[in-house]
N, C-alpha and C positions, 0 to 999 in steps of 0.2 A: 504494499500499499504506499502511496505517496503521502506527503503531508496534506495534500488537498483531499485525498480519500479519507484520511484520518479525521480531518476537520469536519467534513460533512457527516461522517459517522457519529462524531461527538455531538454536533448540532442536532442531528436527528434524534439521538438518545435523549437530548435535553428538551426536545420539542420546540427548538428555536430556529429562526430564519437566519441566513447568512447576510452580513453586511460587508460589502466589498468596496474598496476605494481605488481610484486610479490617481496616481501621482506621477508627474513627469520627472524622471530622474535628472537631477542637477538643476532644477528650477527653484530659485533663481541662481543658485550656486551649489556646489557639492555639499558644503557643510551644513547650510540651512536645509537643503533637501534631506540629508541624512537625519538631522535632528527631527524633522517632521515625520519621516518614515519610522524612525525609532519610537515615536510617541503614538503611532497609530493603534497598536494593540491595546494599549491602556485606554484609548479613547473609544474602544468598543469595535474595532475593525477585526473581522475574522479572516479575510484574505486581502493581500495587498497586490494590486496590479501596478507594476512599475513600467512607466512609459519609456520606450527607447527613442531618444531624440533622433529625428530624421528630417532631411531638407524638403521632402515632398510628401507630406502626410495626407493622402487623398481622402481618407475617411473622416478627417478631423475638421471641426469648425475652427473659427478664429481664435477662440480661447486656448485651445490645445496647440494650435499651430504657433501662436505667439509664445507659449510656454517652451515649445521645442526650440524656437529661435533663441530664447533667453538662455536655455540650457547649452546649446551649441556655442553661443557667444562666450559662455563661461568656460568653455573647454571640455564639454561632456562628449564622450565617445561611447562606443559599444563597450570597450574595456573598462572605462570609468564607471559605466552603469553596472557592470559585473562587480567592480570594486566596491560600489555602494552596497549591493546585495551582500557581499562578503562581509562588510563592516557590520551591517545589520545582524548578520548571523552570529556574530561574536557575542551578542547579548540576547538573541532570541532564536532558538532552534526549533520552534514549533509552528509559528505563524507562516502559512504558505505565501510564497512569492511567485507571481505570474508575470513574466516579461511580455509586454504588449507592444507591438510595432510592426515594421515592415521588413520584408525579406532582404532587401539590398544590403544592409550592413552585415547581415549574417552571411550571405552569399560571398561578399567581399572577404570576410574573415576566413571562410571555409567551414562547411557544416560540421565536420568531424571536430575541428579545433574549437569551434564555438560550443558544441554540445558538451565537450569535455570541460571547458572553462565554466560554462553555465552550471553544470552539475557540481563542480568544485566550489563555486560561489554560493550554492544553496538555492538555486532557482528550481522551482517545482513544476512550473507549467509555461506554456507558450501560447499566446494569441497572435498570430501572424496574419493580418487582415487581407493581405494581397496574394495569399497562396490558396487557391481553390482546391477541392478534393481531388481534381484531375492531376494535381501535382504533389500528391501525398508521398511519392517516392523521394522528393526533394528534401523534405525536412520532417514531416509528420511521422513517417514510419521510423526513421533513424532516431527521432526524439523519444518515441515510445520505447524503443529498444534500449535506449540510454536511461530509462526510468523517469522521464520527464513527460508530463501529460501535455497533449496537444488539444487545445480547446477551440472549438469551432463556433463561428457566428451563424445564427439563423436570423432571418429578417422577415418583415411583413410580406416580402415578395417571394420567399421561399416556399414554392407550392408543393402539393402532394407528390409530385413527380420528382422534385429536386430534393426534398427533405431526407429521404433514406440515404442518398449520397452524402449529404452534409453530415449525417449522423454516423456514417459507416466506420470511420476510424477516430471519432471524437472520444476523448477521455477526460476525466476530472469533472467537468460540468459543461453544459451547453450555455452559451451567452446569447440571449435573445435581445436583438436590437429592436427596441419598442417603437420606433418611428422610422419613416422613410427620410433619408437625408443624413446629414453629418452630426457629429457630436455637438452638444450644447444648443441644439435647436429647440423645437417645440416641447412642451411639457408632456410627459408620458401620462396616458390615461388608463386607469386600471380596467375600466369597462371594455375598452378595445383590446387590451393586452391579454386579458384572462382567457378568451377562447383560443388565442394563438398559443399560449403556454400549455393549455390542455391538449392541443393538437400535437405539440412537440413531445409532451410527456407520454402520449399514446405510443410513440415510436421509440422511446428509450427509457432505461432505468436511471439514467444520469440525472442529477439535479439540474434544474433550469433556473439560471440567474438573469434578471432583466436589467439592461442598462440603457443609457441615452435618455435625456430629457427629465432626469430626476433631480430636483433642485432644492427641496425643502423637506423637513422631517415628516410632515403629514404625507407628502407625496411618496417618500421612502416607505412609510408604513403601509400605504394603500397598495403599492406595487409589491412589496415583500409579501403582503397578505395573499396574493394570488399567484405567487411563485415560490421558489425555494430560497429567494433572497434577491437583493438588488445591488447595483453598482452606481456609485456616484463619482464623477471625475470633474467635469467642467465647473460645477458650482464650487468645488473646493479650490480648484486652480484659480478661479476668479479672486478668491481671498488672498491667495499668494500674490497674484498680479497687483492687487491693491495695496501691497506692502505690509499686510498684517504680519505680526511676528508668529513664530511657531506656536506659542501658547494660544494665541487668538484662533489660528487656523485649526488647532486641535480641539478647541472648545466647540467650534462649528461642526467639526467631524463628529464629536460626541453627540451633538443634538440630532444629527442624521442617524447615527448608530442607534440612539435611544428610540427614534421613530421606527426604524426597521425592526428592532427587537421587540417592539410592542405588538407586531403583527402576529 
């Protein structure tokens, strides 16, 4: 079992929903980012998605694009992202870390080299948004063999014909994108998301976590209530962009976590 598998088994035994956060690694700088990431578990975060800065983040809205630009300007790289995960692991060996980003930096590093380094750094899962199931041989299958979960995105346009292909080699959990479009866009609505979550769960035993468009504690509670948990990213990154210090950012994260855990 990976840390992700163990976390969901623990949550299930406790009758609790998962609260997942996305943080851009190195935003606004390495030390501040590390301080925030280290504080996430105490703020109620069950799984950490660590964004890999990239120059062409096609799935992301302005908030995350700018976070990536700040991180890159501060000298963040793939290796520095892995270094941040490794630093986090020095004080926390249980909270799962999912690296989320795009394939280009991994391809440039070399898949075998990347997977060995990611495993050593304590990375538990990957969400690589521009690798479709048809390319599973590139990274998905090698990652699973290395003991790293490969988490797939399902969207409102993933129809009945496509869904089995999407689920085929997915592990850890399924990430359901609640809205059409980019991150940080319209607010997710539980009423429209619920039937989609049910449709996905009919095709897999994996937990289904909903992300995109979750911005406030009540919203987190509503979405977590109809899924196995929720993800918040852009709303947290907005606080970092506004110059809030790590304690202020973590207070906001705790309010979201409390909402999700009330579900």
